[in-house]
Wavefront OBJ file of the C-alpha trace (Angstrom):
o trace
v 43.245 -40.118 -27.648
v 44.287 -39.034 -31.150
v 43.957 -35.290 -32.432
v 40.959 -35.734 -34.724
v 39.454 -37.494 -31.093
v 40.138 -34.449 -29.015
v 38.924 -31.992 -31.915
v 35.125 -34.172 -31.687
v 35.372 -33.803 -27.544
v 36.296 -30.084 -27.532
v 33.318 -29.482 -29.975
v 30.958 -31.270 -28.259
v 32.013 -29.693 -25.057
v 31.577 -26.420 -26.724
v 28.202 -26.952 -27.855
v 27.094 -28.466 -24.878
v 28.238 -25.528 -22.911
v 26.722 -23.376 -25.021
v 23.372 -24.890 -24.713
v 23.303 -25.109 -21.021
v 24.079 -21.295 -21.004
v 21.268 -20.152 -23.436
v 18.927 -22.265 -21.606
v 19.844 -20.528 -18.487
v 19.534 -17.118 -20.156
v 16.092 -17.951 -20.663
v 14.679 -18.503 -16.975
v 12.434 -15.797 -16.207
v 13.424 -12.310 -14.246
v 11.637 -11.785 -11.429
v 9.169 -9.070 -11.642
v 8.827 -6.332 -9.350
v 5.242 -5.281 -8.339
v 6.052 -1.833 -7.404
v 3.105 0.484 -7.935
v 4.308 3.752 -10.112
v 2.881 6.718 -8.115
v 2.792 10.358 -9.750
v 0.654 12.010 -7.317
v -0.140 12.098 -3.415
v -2.823 14.227 -2.013
v -3.252 14.821 1.546
v -7.254 15.734 2.264
v -7.807 17.277 5.481
v -11.335 17.986 6.823
v -11.406 19.736 10.514
v -13.288 17.794 12.994
v -15.125 18.830 16.307
v -14.741 16.723 19.800
v -17.662 14.585 18.573
v -15.551 13.800 15.133
v -18.213 15.628 12.910
v -16.849 17.418 10.179
v -16.430 21.420 10.585
v -15.948 23.514 7.057
v -14.663 22.342 3.861
v -11.881 20.064 2.661
v -8.321 21.537 2.079
v -5.418 19.420 0.380
v -2.215 19.669 -0.250
v -0.238 17.586 -3.243
v 3.221 16.121 -3.840
v 3.893 15.469 -7.899
v 6.156 14.237 -10.197
v 5.148 13.076 -13.457
v 7.798 10.402 -13.726
v 6.997 8.686 -10.705
v 7.674 10.212 -6.845
v 10.159 7.592 -6.409
v 11.447 8.163 -9.620
v 12.238 11.831 -9.628
v 12.479 15.032 -7.603
v 8.682 15.870 -6.588
v 7.148 18.942 -6.304
v 5.878 18.935 -2.484
v 3.264 21.453 -1.561
v 3.796 22.102 2.743
v 1.006 21.323 4.611
v -0.223 24.113 7.146
v -2.351 23.108 10.100
v -3.668 24.977 13.495
v -2.389 24.096 16.738
v -4.823 22.212 19.079
v -7.317 21.404 16.045
v -8.461 17.753 14.841
v -8.342 16.755 11.219
v -9.417 14.000 9.237
v -6.749 13.036 6.998
v -7.658 11.076 3.371
v -4.684 10.279 1.113
v -5.204 9.480 -2.345
v -2.688 7.770 -4.760
v -2.792 8.534 -8.340
v -0.880 7.405 -11.574
v -0.956 9.881 -14.303
v 1.118 7.589 -16.683
v -1.131 4.672 -16.771
v -4.362 7.052 -15.546
v -4.560 4.969 -12.498
v -6.345 5.239 -9.422
v -3.856 3.298 -7.089
v -6.219 4.158 -3.890
v -8.463 2.194 -5.093
v -5.733 -0.639 -5.603
v -4.337 0.175 -1.809
v -7.780 -0.308 -0.980
v -8.440 -3.814 -2.253
v -5.084 -5.215 -1.441
v -5.783 -3.621 2.231
v -4.194 -6.573 4.088
v -0.975 -6.135 1.572
v -0.756 -2.243 2.506
v -0.250 0.046 5.402
v 1.169 3.759 5.584
v 3.447 4.506 8.583
v 3.581 8.042 9.879
v 7.127 9.199 10.644
v 9.522 12.420 10.425
v 9.638 14.840 13.060
v 5.663 15.791 13.309
v 4.790 12.235 14.348
v 7.891 10.748 16.466
v 10.238 12.051 19.446
v 8.146 14.902 20.614
v 5.532 14.705 18.385
v 3.230 18.015 17.066
v 0.970 15.363 15.557
v -0.760 12.272 16.858
v -2.455 9.807 13.958
v -5.088 7.094 14.661
v -6.180 4.469 11.892
v -9.724 5.002 11.112
v -10.042 3.103 7.534
v -14.083 2.466 7.265
v -12.954 -1.776 6.892
v -11.239 -1.749 10.024
v -8.298 -3.020 8.239
v -5.290 -0.568 9.124
v -4.124 0.562 6.126
v -3.719 4.705 6.750
v -5.590 5.781 3.650
v -8.124 7.248 6.387
v -7.399 8.661 9.689
v -7.347 11.207 12.392
v -4.449 13.981 13.360
v -4.780 15.543 16.434
v -2.598 18.734 16.565
v -0.334 19.463 19.675
v -1.679 23.293 21.602
v 1.966 23.882 22.362
v 4.435 22.222 20.363
v 8.064 22.053 20.734
v 8.507 23.653 17.043
v 5.669 25.340 14.349
v 8.208 23.583 12.111
v 8.505 19.981 11.637
v 8.286 17.009 8.613
v 5.868 14.695 7.896
v 6.957 11.427 6.493
v 4.997 9.039 4.531
v 5.897 5.429 4.290
v 3.598 2.758 2.405
v 4.875 -0.707 2.891
v 3.614 -3.219 0.594
v 3.068 -7.109 1.686
v 4.222 -6.989 5.489
v 3.695 -9.171 8.064
v 0.689 -6.960 9.922
v 0.906 -9.689 12.983
v 4.427 -8.698 13.422
v 4.576 -6.822 17.273
v 4.334 -3.437 16.857
v 3.167 -3.160 13.455
v -0.108 -1.996 14.447
v 1.355 1.353 15.413
v 1.027 4.298 12.920
v 4.907 5.583 14.163
v 6.387 2.364 13.841
v 10.250 3.134 13.245
v 11.707 -0.147 12.785
v 8.523 -0.959 10.415
v 11.336 -2.785 7.701
v 11.198 -5.840 10.068
v 7.822 -6.644 9.593
v 9.230 -7.693 5.791
v 7.997 -6.507 2.505
v 8.513 -3.493 0.249
v 8.263 0.264 0.219
v 6.062 1.439 -2.647
v 5.857 5.341 -1.165
v 8.526 7.020 1.150
v 7.428 10.781 0.858
v 8.040 13.682 3.133
v 5.939 16.787 3.536
v 6.954 20.066 5.173
v 4.642 21.180 8.079
v 4.006 24.382 9.550
v 1.444 25.148 12.302
v -0.157 28.150 13.163
l 1 2 3 4 5 6 7 8 9 10 11 12 13 14 15 16 17 18 19 20 21 22 23 24 25 26 27 28 29 30 31 32 33 34 35 36 37 38 39 40 41 42 43 44 45 46 47 48 49 50 51 52 53 54 55 56 57 58 59 60 61 62 63 64 65 66 67 68 69 70 71 72 73 74 75 76 77 78 79 80 81 82 83 84 85 86 87 88 89 90 91 92 93 94 95 96 97 98 99 100 101 102 103 104 105 106 107 108 109 110 111 112 113 114 115 116 117 118 119 120 121 122 123 124 125 126 127 128 129 130 131 132 133 134 135 136 137 138 139 140 141 142 143 144 145 146 147 148 149 150 151 152 153 154 155 156 157 158 159 160 161 162 163 164 165 166 167 168 169 170 171 172 173 174 175 176 177 178 179 180 181 182 183 184 185 186 187 188 189 190 191 192 193 194 195 196 197 198 199
């Protein structure tokens, strides 16, 4: 191979390498479907032994204008009364896009589920949570909480984890206090801890 042939071969090889690398850079980038949530509201209403509501609802809010998972959210302390039972609703909102994320989670109920962890729910729990979503699907947007009459401590933390695209049939996944929730697969849309005080 003479010098001219070598130069032509080198130019052709360089051109082909450039062409293939350009094609690879045009491959689509996998999108992240994780929702931006800027506000989480826990709405409590006391209930009696029959499940009938008593008094007016009251709420506690965690918020961050950048997104709770992205920033440092402002989190209110949840205050509940020992020995009482409550209906608890969770509201999710994205103020950046003015979207009610609660509706989206309800619409995709087979793909979403909350887990309730932290010292309030696991170990020697001060709170007992039961799913009570109207659809019958285990989501955690609606549930009931029973507060222990004589808890080990008057202070605890309520960790709320919202999982997306998990396998709900995985053994243990139907337990609202499933600490090994990652074993059921999926991704975390929200992982937020509220301080809890019991009076």
